[in-house]
PyMOL commands that place a pseudoatom at each C-alpha (Angstrom):
pseudoatom trace, name=CA, resn=MET, resi=1, chain=A, elem=C, hetatm=0, pos=[-46.126, 11.032, 6.766]
pseudoatom trace, name=CA, resn=VAL, resi=2, chain=A, elem=C, hetatm=0, pos=[-46.214, 7.296, 5.564]
pseudoatom trace, name=CA, resn=GLU, resi=3, chain=A, elem=C, hetatm=0, pos=[-44.950, 6.691, 2.065]
pseudoatom trace, name=CA, resn=ILE, resi=4, chain=A, elem=C, hetatm=0, pos=[-47.272, 4.090, 0.305]
pseudoatom trace, name=CA, resn=ASP, resi=5, chain=A, elem=C, hetatm=0, pos=[-45.807, 1.601, -2.396]
pseudoatom trace, name=CA, resn=LYS, resi=6, chain=A, elem=C, hetatm=0, pos=[-47.428, 1.843, -5.849]
pseudoatom trace, name=CA, resn=ALA, resi=7, chain=A, elem=C, hetatm=0, pos=[-48.987, -1.733, -5.421]
pseudoatom trace, name=CA, resn=LYS, resi=8, chain=A, elem=C, hetatm=0, pos=[-50.920, -0.265, -2.462]
pseudoatom trace, name=CA, resn=GLN, resi=9, chain=A, elem=C, hetatm=0, pos=[-51.503, 2.921, -4.223]
pseudoatom trace, name=CA, resn=LYS, resi=10, chain=A, elem=C, hetatm=0, pos=[-53.088, 0.425, -6.989]
pseudoatom trace, name=CA, resn=VAL, resi=11, chain=A, elem=C, hetatm=0, pos=[-55.212, -1.276, -4.453]
pseudoatom trace, name=CA, resn=ILE, resi=12, chain=A, elem=C, hetatm=0, pos=[-56.464, 1.812, -2.574]
pseudoatom trace, name=CA, resn=ALA, resi=13, chain=A, elem=C, hetatm=0, pos=[-57.127, 3.133, -6.140]
pseudoatom trace, name=CA, resn=GLU, resi=14, chain=A, elem=C, hetatm=0, pos=[-59.151, 0.151, -6.974]
pseudoatom trace, name=CA, resn=VAL, resi=15, chain=A, elem=C, hetatm=0, pos=[-60.845, 0.277, -3.564]
pseudoatom trace, name=CA, resn=VAL, resi=16, chain=A, elem=C, hetatm=0, pos=[-61.719, 3.800, -3.973]
pseudoatom trace, name=CA, resn=GLN, resi=17, chain=A, elem=C, hetatm=0, pos=[-63.317, 3.143, -7.610]
pseudoatom trace, name=CA, resn=ARG, resi=18, chain=A, elem=C, hetatm=0, pos=[-65.731, 0.413, -6.074]
pseudoatom trace, name=CA, resn=TRP, resi=19, chain=A, elem=C, hetatm=0, pos=[-66.798, 2.726, -3.315]
pseudoatom trace, name=CA, resn=ILE, resi=20, chain=A, elem=C, hetatm=0, pos=[-67.729, 5.860, -6.078]
pseudoatom trace, name=CA, resn=THR, resi=21, chain=A, elem=C, hetatm=0, pos=[-69.668, 3.436, -8.051]
pseudoatom trace, name=CA, resn=SER, resi=22, chain=A, elem=C, hetatm=0, pos=[-72.282, 3.026, -5.201]
pseudoatom trace, name=CA, resn=GLU, resi=23, chain=A, elem=C, hetatm=0, pos=[-74.763, 6.140, -4.726]
pseudoatom trace, name=CA, resn=VAL, resi=24, chain=A, elem=C, hetatm=0, pos=[-75.084, 5.508, -0.864]
pseudoatom trace, name=CA, resn=ILE, resi=25, chain=A, elem=C, hetatm=0, pos=[-71.295, 5.047, -0.451]
pseudoatom trace, name=CA, resn=ARG, resi=26, chain=A, elem=C, hetatm=0, pos=[-70.764, 8.226, -2.069]
pseudoatom trace, name=CA, resn=ASN, resi=27, chain=A, elem=C, hetatm=0, pos=[-73.082, 10.166, -0.165]
pseudoatom trace, name=CA, resn=TYR, resi=28, chain=A, elem=C, hetatm=0, pos=[-71.917, 8.708, 3.087]
pseudoatom trace, name=CA, resn=LEU, resi=29, chain=A, elem=C, hetatm=0, pos=[-68.184, 9.207, 2.135]
pseudoatom trace, name=CA, resn=ARG, resi=30, chain=A, elem=C, hetatm=0, pos=[-69.124, 13.285, 0.915]
pseudoatom trace, name=CA, resn=ASN, resi=31, chain=A, elem=C, hetatm=0, pos=[-71.081, 13.353, 3.748]
pseudoatom trace, name=CA, resn=MET, resi=32, chain=A, elem=C, hetatm=0, pos=[-68.295, 12.016, 6.189]
pseudoatom trace, name=CA, resn=LEU, resi=33, chain=A, elem=C, hetatm=0, pos=[-65.492, 14.081, 4.695]
pseudoatom trace, name=CA, resn=ASN, resi=34, chain=A, elem=C, hetatm=0, pos=[-67.421, 17.048, 4.257]
pseudoatom trace, name=CA, resn=LEU, resi=35, chain=A, elem=C, hetatm=0, pos=[-66.791, 17.560, 1.042]
pseudoatom trace, name=CA, resn=PRO, resi=36, chain=A, elem=C, hetatm=0, pos=[-68.221, 20.257, -1.357]
pseudoatom trace, name=CA, resn=VAL, resi=37, chain=A, elem=C, hetatm=0, pos=[-70.590, 19.389, -4.035]
pseudoatom trace, name=CA, resn=GLU, resi=38, chain=A, elem=C, hetatm=0, pos=[-69.726, 20.184, -7.545]
pseudoatom trace, name=CA, resn=ARG, resi=39, chain=A, elem=C, hetatm=0, pos=[-72.464, 20.793, -9.994]
pseudoatom trace, name=CA, resn=GLU, resi=40, chain=A, elem=C, hetatm=0, pos=[-70.194, 20.105, -12.868]
pseudoatom trace, name=CA, resn=LEU, resi=41, chain=A, elem=C, hetatm=0, pos=[-67.753, 17.712, -12.996]
pseudoatom trace, name=CA, resn=PRO, resi=42, chain=A, elem=C, hetatm=0, pos=[-64.409, 18.154, -14.895]
pseudoatom trace, name=CA, resn=ALA, resi=43, chain=A, elem=C, hetatm=0, pos=[-64.117, 16.267, -18.355]
pseudoatom trace, name=CA, resn=GLU, resi=44, chain=A, elem=C, hetatm=0, pos=[-61.538, 13.882, -17.258]
pseudoatom trace, name=CA, resn=GLN, resi=45, chain=A, elem=C, hetatm=0, pos=[-63.610, 12.847, -14.042]
pseudoatom trace, name=CA, resn=ARG, resi=46, chain=A, elem=C, hetatm=0, pos=[-66.763, 12.652, -15.976]
pseudoatom trace, name=CA, resn=TYR, resi=47, chain=A, elem=C, hetatm=0, pos=[-65.296, 10.682, -18.813]
pseudoatom trace, name=CA, resn=LEU, resi=48, chain=A, elem=C, hetatm=0, pos=[-63.742, 8.023, -15.731]
pseudoatom trace, name=CA, resn=LEU, resi=49, chain=A, elem=C, hetatm=0, pos=[-67.106, 7.733, -14.265]
pseudoatom trace, name=CA, resn=GLU, resi=50, chain=A, elem=C, hetatm=0, pos=[-68.546, 7.194, -17.550]
pseudoatom trace, name=CA, resn=GLN, resi=51, chain=A, elem=C, hetatm=0, pos=[-65.998, 4.288, -17.963]
pseudoatom trace, name=CA, resn=LEU, resi=52, chain=A, elem=C, hetatm=0, pos=[-67.163, 2.802, -14.965]
pseudoatom trace, name=CA, resn=ASP, resi=53, chain=A, elem=C, hetatm=0, pos=[-70.830, 3.053, -15.477]
pseudoatom trace, name=CA, resn=ARG, resi=54, chain=A, elem=C, hetatm=0, pos=[-70.072, 1.332, -18.932]
pseudoatom trace, name=CA, resn=ALA, resi=55, chain=A, elem=C, hetatm=0, pos=[-68.109, -1.452, -17.069]
pseudoatom trace, name=CA, resn=ASP, resi=56, chain=A, elem=C, hetatm=0, pos=[-70.876, -1.812, -14.480]
pseudoatom trace, name=CA, resn=LYS, resi=57, chain=A, elem=C, hetatm=0, pos=[-73.426, -2.753, -17.246]
pseudoatom trace, name=CA, resn=GLU, resi=58, chain=A, elem=C, hetatm=0, pos=[-71.162, -4.957, -18.907]
for i in range(1, 58): cmd.bond("trace and resi %d" % i, "trace and resi %d" % (i + 1))
show_as sticks, trace
zoom trace
């Protein structure tokens, strides 16, 4: 497996964060990766999504 340095990991994380803020892309990724849908998000993930929503509204 290829090692990814910290700078590249940060860039990847930022891109994924931008992707998941779009409902269309979120649904596309969920379907493409065949991910199960969780009805209740863990508290940490819910908090992070709320932060993204607030930042998006600013």
